[in-house]
N, C-alpha and C positions, 0 to 999 in steps of 0.2 A: 381149746378157750385160751386166752392168755391167762394167766394169774392175775396179772393187775390189769386192770380196765383204765380205759384214758377217758375223761372229762373234758367234753369238750363244749363251748362255748362260743359266741358270735356278736360281734356289734349290730345293732338293727341298721337297717337302710333307710327307714322312712317311720313314719307315725302308727302307721297301719299294721306295718311289720312287727312291733313291740308285742301286737295281741297273740301272734303266732311263733316267735322266736323263742327258743328253748333251749335247754340244756341237753346235751347227752351223753351218755354210757357208752362209749365202743368197746367191744370187745370181737376180735380178729382170730381166725386160727392161728395157732401156734409158729406155724413157719410163714407168717406173713412177713413181708418186706414193705420198705416204705412207700415204694409205689401203691400197694395194694391200698395202705391207709388215706394217701392221696385220693385214691380213686373212689374209694367211701365218702370220702369228703364232698368230692365232686359230684355226687350223684345220687345222695343221701336226702330223701324227701318223705314227708310224714305229713299226709295231708296237705296243708297250705304252707307248710314249712320246708325250708331246702335250708341244707348245711352251710352252702355256698347262692345265695341268691340270687338270681338272673337279674340285671337291672339294666339291660342294653348290649351286653356283649364285648363291654372294655374294663369293666370295673376288675381292678387289680385287688386279690384278698393276698394278706402275710398271714401265713399259717405258723403263729408263735408259739412255740412250746415252752417248758420247762426245762428243755436242754438248747434253745435257740429257737431261729426260723428255720423250719423245716423246707417249706417251698413257697413261692407266690404262684398263685393259680387266679386264671380270667373267669370271670363269671360264666364264658360261655363254655367253659372246661375242654379247649382246644388250646390253650397256652398254659404252660406250667414249666416254672422256672425253681431246679433244685438247688438249694443253696450250698451248705457243705458238708452233706452226705449223698452217696448216690442211691439213685433209686431203687437198686436192690438190695441195702442195707437190711439185714433182718430186725424185726422192731424189737427182739427179743434182746439184739445188743445194742439199742439205742436207751431204753427206759426212759421210756416217752409217760409222761403219767397225766400232763394235761394240754389242751391246745385251746387258743383263744384266737378265733379268726378277725382280723383286722382289715379294715378299708382303708389302706394310705392313698387310694386316688386311683387315677386311671393308666392304662397301659399308655406308653409314649409310642 
């Protein structure tokens, strides 16, 4: 496991989502890369909670971390746009401690 867990939170998408939205603590294997973290967030489900909630297949989410925006992802899990870092960058080199999922709008 990673020495420092990553804290994750996200914006709510509607009033009903407020009841299921929660903070997560993410721990991944030490050899994990950025793509592993992004895939974790795209697929993470706990009962009715989703780290990236599906709202129709066109919602764009910014994954803003303490080191900058890691990626933009679509709520359908099919579109991922990495920003500054290559998807194969080892997480231990990045120093990510927190991520906030923000919903800046729809894909163009």
